[in-house]
C-alpha distance (Angstrom), angle and dihedral (degrees) to the residues before:
residue distance angle dihedral
X1 . . .
X2 3.78 . .
X3 3.79 123.8 .
X4 3.80 120.3 -158.9
X5 3.79 128.5 -163.4
X6 3.81 121.4 -171.7
X7 3.78 127.3 -159.5
X8 3.78 140.1 165.1
X9 3.77 102.9 70.9
X10 3.77 123.7 131.6
X11 3.77 147.2 118.8
X12 3.79 117.7 -46.9
X13 3.78 134.7 167.9
X14 3.80 121.2 -113.8
X15 3.78 109.6 -80.9
X16 3.77 92.1 27.8
X17 3.79 131.0 117.7
X18 3.78 139.0 -123.5
X19 3.77 134.0 179.5
X20 3.77 119.0 -146.8
X21 3.79 122.9 -158.4
X22 3.78 130.7 -160.4
X23 3.79 119.6 -169.3
X24 3.77 119.8 -163.4
X25 3.78 125.3 -151.2
X26 3.75 136.7 169.7
X27 3.80 111.6 42.0
X28 3.79 92.5 3.0
X29 3.80 90.9 148.6
X30 3.81 89.0 66.2
X31 3.81 93.6 61.7
X32 3.81 113.8 120.6
X33 3.78 101.4 173.9
X34 3.79 137.2 8.1
X35 3.74 136.6 -171.3
X36 3.75 150.2 160.5
X37 3.79 123.0 -109.1
X38 3.78 130.6 178.5
X39 3.77 137.9 -157.8
X40 3.77 122.7 -159.3
X41 3.81 121.4 -163.2
X42 3.78 110.7 -75.4
X43 3.78 93.4 6.2
X44 3.78 136.0 100.5
X45 3.77 121.7 -102.6
X46 3.78 110.9 -94.3
X47 3.78 137.4 -169.9
X48 3.80 113.7 -104.5
X49 3.79 102.3 176.1
X50 3.77 137.5 -22.9
X51 3.77 150.7 173.4
X52 3.78 114.9 -122.5
X53 3.80 124.9 -141.7
X54 3.80 87.5 -95.8
X55 3.79 91.2 53.7
X56 3.78 97.7 -109.1
X57 3.77 120.3 135.1
X58 3.76 129.9 -127.9
X59 3.78 131.9 -173.1
X60 3.76 138.4 -165.6
X61 3.79 109.1 -105.2
X62 3.78 91.2 -119.1
X63 3.82 93.2 62.3
X64 3.80 102.2 37.3
X65 3.77 111.1 126.7
X66 3.81 92.9 16.3
X67 3.82 105.3 57.9
X68 3.80 126.5 53.0
X69 3.78 125.9 -167.5
X70 3.79 119.3 -154.9
X71 3.77 139.5 158.8
X72 3.77 142.4 -150.9
X73 3.79 106.8 -149.3
X74 3.79 92.8 -170.9
X75 3.80 89.2 59.8
X76 3.82 95.7 36.0
X77 3.77 86.6 -127.2
X78 3.78 132.2 140.7
X79 3.79 121.7 -160.0
X80 3.76 137.2 -161.8
X81 3.78 116.5 -163.0
X82 3.78 109.0 -161.5
X83 3.79 119.2 -166.7
X84 3.80 133.0 174.9
X85 3.77 89.8 22.9
X86 3.78 119.3 -160.1
X87 3.81 131.1 -158.0
X88 3.80 88.7 -110.2
X89 3.80 88.7 63.1
X90 3.79 88.6 69.5
X91 3.80 107.7 121.1
X92 3.76 145.4 107.3
X93 3.79 106.9 -80.2
X94 3.79 118.4 -146.8
X95 3.77 131.6 -166.1
X96 3.79 117.5 -139.6
X97 3.78 132.5 -168.7
X98 3.79 131.6 -170.7
X99 3.78 114.9 -153.2
X100 3.78 131.1 -153.3
X101 3.81 87.0 -102.1
X102 3.82 86.3 60.1
X103 3.79 89.7 -114.3
X104 3.80 116.0 147.0
X105 3.79 119.0 -142.0
X106 3.79 128.0 -168.0
X107 3.76 133.3 -163.2
X108 3.78 123.4 -133.9
X109 3.79 92.9 -101.6
X110 3.77 134.3 -117.5
X111 3.80 124.4 -123.4
X112 3.78 119.1 -122.0
X113 3.80 116.0 -170.7
X114 3.79 121.2 -176.3
X115 3.77 110.7 -167.2
X116 3.77 141.5 130.8
């Protein structure tokens, strides 16, 4: 089983930046793919950015050019650098991992609020 812990959320003004981190523990070596999702109030959870099994990256159209996903395999940590933040980016951001057993794990989420 994989455990995920997110950090780095907070309150930021429009146009500002934040970097989210997600550290995996447990059977981290079994992880095939990882990504960041978000859920805004009253909306469904959606994919923001992710690494596929092949290692390629994909982004939601709304964040392309502003958000960058990266990872440090030695630290079992996934990052999401978010620049030029907008109020509509306000949401709880969740880290997700898919293991080789095809089990999906979620972190507890970290709140990102973009407001002046």
